[in-house]
C-alpha positions in Angstrom: 0.0 0.0 0.0 1.4 3.4 -1.0 1.6 6.3 1.4 -1.2 8.0 -0.4 -3.4 4.9 0.0 -2.7 4.7 3.7 -3.6 8.4 4.0 -6.9 7.7 2.3 -7.9 4.8 4.6 -7.0 6.8 7.7 -8.9 9.8 6.5 -12.0 7.7 5.6 -12.0 5.9 8.9 -11.8 9.1 10.9 -14.7 10.5 9.0 -16.9 7.6 10.1 -16.3 5.1 7.3 -14.8 1.6 8.0 -11.7 0.4 6.3 -13.7 -1.9 4.1 -15.6 1.0 2.7 -19.0 0.4 4.4 -20.6 3.3 6.2 -22.5 2.6 9.5 -26.2 3.1 9.2 -27.6 6.1 11.1 -30.8 4.2 11.6 -28.9 1.3 13.2 -27.3 3.8 15.6 -30.6 5.2 16.5 -32.0 1.7 17.2 -29.1 0.9 19.4 -29.6 4.1 21.4 -33.3 3.4 21.6 -32.8 -0.1 23.0 -30.1 1.1 25.4 -32.4 3.8 26.7 -35.3 1.3 27.1 -33.0 -1.2 28.9 -31.9 1.5 31.4 -35.5 2.5 31.9 -36.6 -1.0 32.6 -33.8 -1.7 35.0 -34.6 1.5 36.8 -38.2 0.6 37.0 -37.5 -2.9 38.4 -35.1 -1.4 40.9 -37.7 1.2 42.0 -40.4 -1.4 42.3 -38.2 -3.6 44.4 -37.3 -0.7 46.7 -41.0 0.2 47.1 -41.9 -3.4 47.8 -39.1 -3.7 50.3 -40.2 -0.5 52.0 -43.7 -1.8 52.8 -42.6 -5.3 54.0 -43.1 -5.9 57.7 -40.2 -5.7 60.0 -39.5 -7.9 63.0 -41.4 -7.2 66.2 -39.6 -7.3 69.6 -40.5 -9.7 72.3 -41.7 -6.8 74.4 -44.1 -5.7 71.7 -45.5 -9.2 71.3 -46.0 -9.6 75.1 -47.6 -6.1 75.1 -50.0 -7.2 72.4 -51.7 -9.7 74.7 -52.6 -7.0 77.2 -54.9 -5.2 74.8 -58.7 -5.1 75.1 -61.1 -3.7 72.5 -64.8 -2.8 72.4 -66.8 -5.0 70.0 -69.5 -3.8 67.6 -72.1 -5.8 69.5 -71.2 -4.0 72.8 -69.0 -6.7 74.3 -65.3 -6.6 75.0 -62.5 -8.5 73.2 -59.7 -9.5 75.5 -56.6 -10.7 73.7 -55.3 -12.3 76.9 -58.3 -14.6 76.8 -57.2 -15.9 73.4 -53.9 -17.2 74.5 -53.3 -20.9 74.4 -54.5 -21.5 70.9 -53.2 -20.4 67.5 -54.4 -17.0 66.4 -54.6 -15.1 63.1 -55.0 -11.4 63.5 -56.2 -9.2 60.7 -56.0 -5.4 60.8 -58.5 -3.9 58.3 -60.8 -1.0 57.6 -64.0 -0.4 55.7 -62.3 2.2 53.5 -59.6 -0.3 52.4 -60.6 -2.2 49.2 -58.0 -5.0 49.6 -59.3 -5.5 53.2 -62.9 -5.9 52.0 -61.8 -8.2 49.3 -60.0 -10.6 51.6 -62.5 -10.7 54.5 -64.7 -13.4 52.9 -61.6 -15.6 52.4 -60.5 -15.1 56.0 -64.0 -15.8 57.2 -64.1 -19.1 55.2 -60.7 -20.0 56.6 -62.0 -19.5 60.2 -65.2 -21.5 59.6 -63.1 -24.4 58.0 -60.6 -24.5 60.8 -62.4 -23.5 64.0 -62.8 -27.1 65.0 -59.0 -27.4 64.9 -58.7 -24.7 67.6 -57.6 -22.1 65.1 -58.7 -18.6 66.2 -59.2 -15.5 64.0 -59.9 -11.9 65.0 -60.3 -8.7 63.0 -59.0 -5.4 64.4 -60.8 -2.6 62.6 -58.7 0.5 62.3 -61.8 2.6 61.5 -64.7 4.6 63.0 -67.0 2.4 65.0 -70.1 3.6 63.2 -68.6 2.6 59.8 -67.6 -0.8 61.1 -71.0 -1.5 62.6 -72.7 -0.4 59.3 -70.5 -2.7 57.3 -71.0 -5.7 59.6 -74.7 -5.2 59.6 -74.7 -5.8 55.8 -71.9 -8.4 55.7 -71.5 -10.1 59.1 -68.3 -12.0 59.9 -68.1 -15.3 61.9 -65.0 -14.3 63.8 -64.7 -11.7 66.5 -64.0 -8.0 65.6 -62.4 -5.5 67.8 -62.9 -1.7 67.4 -59.2 -0.8 67.4 -59.4 2.8 66.0 -56.3 4.9 66.2 -54.8 2.6 68.8 -54.9 -0.2 66.2 -52.5 1.8 64.0 -50.0 2.2 66.8 -50.4 -1.4 67.7 -49.7 -2.5 64.1 -46.6 -0.3 64.0 -45.3 -1.9 67.2 -45.8 -5.4 65.6 -43.8 -4.6 62.5 -46.1 -2.6 60.2 -43.8 0.4 60.0 -45.6 2.0 57.1 -49.1 1.4 58.6 -50.2 -0.6 55.5 -53.7 -2.2 55.4 -54.5 -4.9 55.4 -51.9 -6.3 57.8 -52.1 -9.8 59.1 -50.2 -11.8 61.8 -50.1 -15.4 62.9 -49.4 -16.4 66.5 -48.8 -20.0 67.8 -50.5 -21.6 70.8 -47.7 -20.3 73.0 -48.3 -16.7 72.0 -45.2 -16.4 69.8 -45.4 -14.4 66.6 -44.7 -16.7 63.7 -45.2 -14.6 60.6 -46.7 -11.3 59.2 -47.9 -10.0 55.9 -48.7 -6.5 54.7 -51.2 -6.6 51.8 -54.1 -8.9 50.9 -53.9 -12.5 52.0 -54.6 -15.2 49.4 -55.5 -18.9 49.7 -51.8 -19.9 49.3 -50.9 -17.7 52.3 -53.6 -19.2 54.4 -52.8 -22.8 53.4 -49.1 -22.2 54.3 -50.0 -20.5 57.6 -52.3 -23.4 58.5 -49.4 -25.8 58.1 -47.4 -23.8 60.6 -49.9 -24.2 63.4 -51.8 -27.4 62.9 
């Protein structure tokens, strides 16, 4: 190759043409940039969703908080009193809910069916309504539940936080064994798989 030829190749390459004489397509470059941008956006979205999911997951509750849980008493919609201490000695599922919470309302029939199906196995269920008493009574008059409900109100929010629901998410559910120990928690709506798995932990 002559010096002049070498000069032509170098000049062509620096101008954006390959040594074999083929010019890169501007459309190809745009496509590559598009896919790179999309990949970065998807990665950021996945990372953001994971951070958000992690943020709302329940944290562990201290032994003191669990022991304190059993000291609570709540008024009931029918005028009685719900003593948590009286429930010790048998497995207990606790569900924090409210009438203004759509996922709560959606899961209540499932929890009620779970209670009916396992009551004979000494499985207990209670609902703690973080809501105005009048709203809870109105809801239960239309759609009664088989398990006891406590009118927890604002104190229910504080109790939930102490038991690991740091972001006060509803619904929030917990499972205790027959010795009063906290076995597991879940923020968000329970499904049948959750209930089946929880039942295996206590029966």
